[in-house]
C-alpha positions in Angstrom: 35.1 42.6 126.9 38.4 41.1 125.6 40.8 39.9 128.3 43.9 41.3 126.7 47.1 42.8 128.2 48.0 46.4 127.2 49.1 46.9 123.6 52.4 48.4 124.5 53.2 45.2 126.5 52.5 43.1 123.4 54.6 45.4 121.1 57.5 45.2 123.6 57.3 41.4 123.8 57.1 41.0 120.0 60.0 43.3 119.3 62.2 41.7 122.0 61.3 38.2 120.7 62.2 39.2 117.1 65.5 40.7 118.1 66.2 38.5 121.1 67.4 41.7 122.7 65.7 44.3 125.0 68.2 46.9 123.7 67.4 46.5 120.0 63.7 46.4 120.8 64.0 49.7 122.6 65.8 51.2 119.6 63.0 50.1 117.3 60.2 51.3 119.6 62.0 54.5 120.5 62.1 54.0 124.3 64.6 52.9 126.9 65.8 49.4 127.5 64.4 49.6 131.0 61.0 50.4 129.6 61.0 47.3 127.4 62.1 45.2 130.3 59.4 46.6 132.5 56.7 46.0 129.9 57.8 42.5 129.3 57.8 41.8 133.0 54.3 43.2 133.2 53.2 40.8 130.5 54.9 37.9 132.3 53.1 39.0 135.5 49.8 39.0 133.5 50.4 35.3 132.6 52.2 34.4 135.9 54.9 32.7 133.9 58.1 33.8 132.2 58.3 34.5 128.4 62.0 34.8 128.2 65.1 33.1 129.7 67.5 35.9 130.5 70.9 34.6 129.5 74.3 36.3 130.0 74.7 36.5 126.2 71.1 37.5 125.4 67.5 36.4 125.4 65.9 33.1 124.7 62.2 32.4 124.4 60.6 30.0 126.9 58.2 27.4 125.5 55.4 29.7 126.6 56.9 32.7 124.8 57.6 30.7 121.7 54.0 29.5 121.6 52.6 33.0 122.2 54.8 34.8 119.7 53.3 33.7 116.3 49.8 34.8 117.2 50.9 38.2 118.6 53.2 38.9 115.6 50.4 38.0 113.2 47.9 40.2 115.1 50.2 43.2 115.1 50.9 42.8 111.4 47.2 42.6 110.7 46.6 45.7 112.8 49.3 47.6 111.0 48.0 46.6 107.6 44.4 47.6 108.5 45.6 50.9 109.8 47.7 51.7 106.8 44.9 50.7 104.5 42.5 53.0 106.2 45.0 55.8 105.9 45.5 55.1 102.2 49.1 54.0 102.7 50.5 51.0 101.0 51.4 48.2 103.3 55.1 47.3 103.2 56.0 44.1 101.3 58.4 41.7 102.9 59.5 38.1 102.7 61.2 36.2 105.6 63.4 33.3 104.6 64.9 30.7 107.0 68.0 29.1 105.6 71.2 27.4 106.7 73.8 29.9 107.7 76.3 28.4 105.2 73.8 28.8 102.3 73.1 32.4 103.4 76.8 33.2 103.5 78.0 31.2 100.5 75.1 31.6 98.0 72.3 34.0 99.0 74.6 36.8 100.1 76.2 36.8 96.6 73.0 36.4 94.6 70.0 37.9 96.5 70.8 41.3 95.0 69.2 40.1 91.8 65.9 39.5 93.5 66.2 42.9 95.2 66.8 44.5 91.8 63.8 42.8 90.3 61.6 43.5 93.3 62.8 46.8 94.9 59.6 47.1 96.9 60.1 43.9 98.8 62.1 43.8 102.1 64.1 40.6 102.4 64.6 39.2 105.9 67.1 36.3 106.2 67.1 34.1 109.3 70.4 32.2 109.3 70.2 28.8 111.0 72.7 26.3 112.4 71.0 22.9 112.3 67.5 24.2 113.3 65.7 27.5 113.5 64.0 28.2 116.9 61.8 30.8 115.2 61.1 29.0 112.0 57.3 29.6 112.4 58.0 33.3 111.6 59.4 32.6 108.2 57.4 32.7 105.0 59.8 30.2 103.3 62.3 27.7 104.6 65.4 26.3 102.8 66.7 23.0 104.0 68.8 20.1 102.9 66.7 17.0 102.6 66.5 13.8 100.7 65.0 14.3 97.2 63.1 11.0 97.6 61.4 12.2 100.8 60.8 16.0 100.6 58.2 17.7 102.7 54.9 18.6 101.1 55.2 21.5 98.6 59.0 21.5 98.6 61.0 22.4 95.4 64.4 21.0 94.9 67.1 23.6 94.1 69.3 21.8 91.6 71.4 18.7 92.2 74.3 18.3 94.6 77.5 16.4 94.3 79.7 15.0 97.1 82.9 17.0 96.6 86.2 16.7 98.4 88.0 20.0 98.6 91.3 21.2 100.0 93.7 24.1 99.8 96.0 24.4 96.7 99.1 23.3 98.5 97.5 20.1 99.8 96.0 19.5 96.3 99.5 19.7 94.8 100.6 16.7 96.8 97.6 14.6 95.6 98.0 11.7 93.2 95.6 11.0 90.3 93.5 8.8 92.6 92.8 9.5 96.3 94.9 7.5 98.7 94.7 6.9 102.4 98.3 8.2 102.9 97.4 11.5 101.2 94.1 12.0 103.1 95.4 11.1 106.5 98.5 13.3 106.1 96.3 16.4 105.8 94.3 18.3 108.4 90.8 16.8 108.3 88.0 19.2 108.9 84.6 17.7 109.9 81.3 19.6 109.6 79.1 18.4 112.4 75.5 17.9 111.6 73.0 15.5 110.0 75.3 14.5 107.1 78.8 13.3 107.8 80.0 13.9 104.2 83.7 13.4 104.9 83.0 9.9 106.4 80.7 9.2 103.4 83.3 10.2 100.9 86.0 8.1 102.6 83.7 5.0 102.7 82.9 5.4 99.1 86.6 5.4 98.3 87.4 2.5 100.6 89.7 4.8 102.6 89.9 4.4 106.4 90.2 7.8 108.1 93.1 7.5 110.6 94.6 11.0 110.5 98.1 11.6 111.9 96.9 14.7 113.8 93.7 15.6 115.6 90.9 16.7 113.2 89.1 20.0 113.5 85.3 20.0 114.0 83.1 22.9 113.1 79.3 23.6 113.1 78.9 25.0 109.6 80.2 24.4 106.0 81.0 28.1 105.8 83.4 27.8 108.8 85.0 24.7 107.3 85.7 26.2 103.9 87.1 29.5 105.4 89.3 27.5 107.8 90.7 25.4 105.0 91.3 28.2 102.6 93.1 30.2 105.3 95.0 27.5 107.1 94.9 24.4 104.9 93.1 21.2 105.2 90.6 18.7 103.7 86.8 18.4 103.9 83.9 17.1 101.9 80.9 19.3 101.1 77.9 19.7 98.8 79.0 21.2 95.5 76.9 24.4 95.7 78.7 25.5 98.8 82.1 25.0 97.3 81.4 26.8 94.0 82.6 30.3 95.0 85.9 29.0 96.6 86.6 26.9 93.5 86.0 29.7 91.1 88.3 32.0 93.0 91.0 29.4 93.2 91.1 29.5 97.0 90.2 25.9 97.1 90.6 22.9 94.8 88.6 19.8 94.1 91.6 17.5 93.3 89.4 14.5 92.3 86.7 16.3 90.3 83.1 17.0 91.0 82.3 13.8 92.8 79.2 11.5 92.9 75.6 12.8 92.8 73.9 13.0 96.1 70.3 12.1 96.8 70.2 15.0 99.3 69.8 18.5 97.9 68.7 22.0 99.0 64.9 22.4 98.9 62.7 25.5 99.4 59.1 25.3 100.7 56.4 27.5 102.1 56.5 27.5 105.9 53.0 28.6 106.5 49.7 27.0 105.7 47.3 28.7 103.3 48.0 31.1 100.5 51.5 32.6 100.2 52.0 36.3 100.1 52.9 37.8 96.7 56.4 38.6 98.1 56.9 35.0 99.2 55.7 33.7 95.9 58.0 36.0 94.0 61.0 34.9 96.0 60.1 31.2 95.6 59.9 31.7 91.8 63.1 33.7 91.7 65.3 31.2 93.6 63.8 28.3 91.7 64.7 29.9 88.4 68.2 30.7 89.6 69.0 27.1 90.2 67.2 26.0 87.0 69.5 28.3 85.1 72.5 26.7 86.8 71.5 23.2 85.8 
């Protein structure tokens, strides 16, 4: 006899973990929020340890919950597929992609419709990340910025990136032919916090000490930096793919051209061992071809 908790407890846990919300899990499972909470507590009682941290702004998986989730999600998916197969129904196709929030907002959101048009049967699930994805094990594919000389196994590089300084048109109008310390430090500097300090790298390459006259602004994503600069003015340095839409629209300007090639670039790679699903393979081929066409 299998030592298993009740199926409805497992369904409640998986839905709450996927949404990080008891309310949204209740909507999906067509029950009350209280019922979801009670079922999760019953499951926690079964293990004698918590599966979620209950925060004021939502749920967060504990280490135990995070370790338990992939196996339960896979088991429920397999059970659903087996059931639908026996009933003669076609199992729904989907692909889950984990990607930096800036890439999702600045590139995928504008282009993923082409994949959807070519594969209308595939549901696309995008997990936006800031620095890291706590639920990355649930994704079929991951997109990350990494050094092209040291990519993870099976990763495909998505094009080449340039280190591009960008600013609003008014600030660009005050720039000289070559960048100067006076011009840079007179502007509002916007830093993108994370693994790559591109503004510092650009300044070092130019031999310009960054000593701004006013306090800089620091944000946690490229998307936030570009929107801030286009709305309120300022200067930052980003990878060229992220700046493309703003430059095309004229909301931002690259006053000193496209910049030097970076060894870092966006890469896409399978996030699970073993054979990829057809949906994941189709998405991988599509996004690779999109960047090949841009080259």
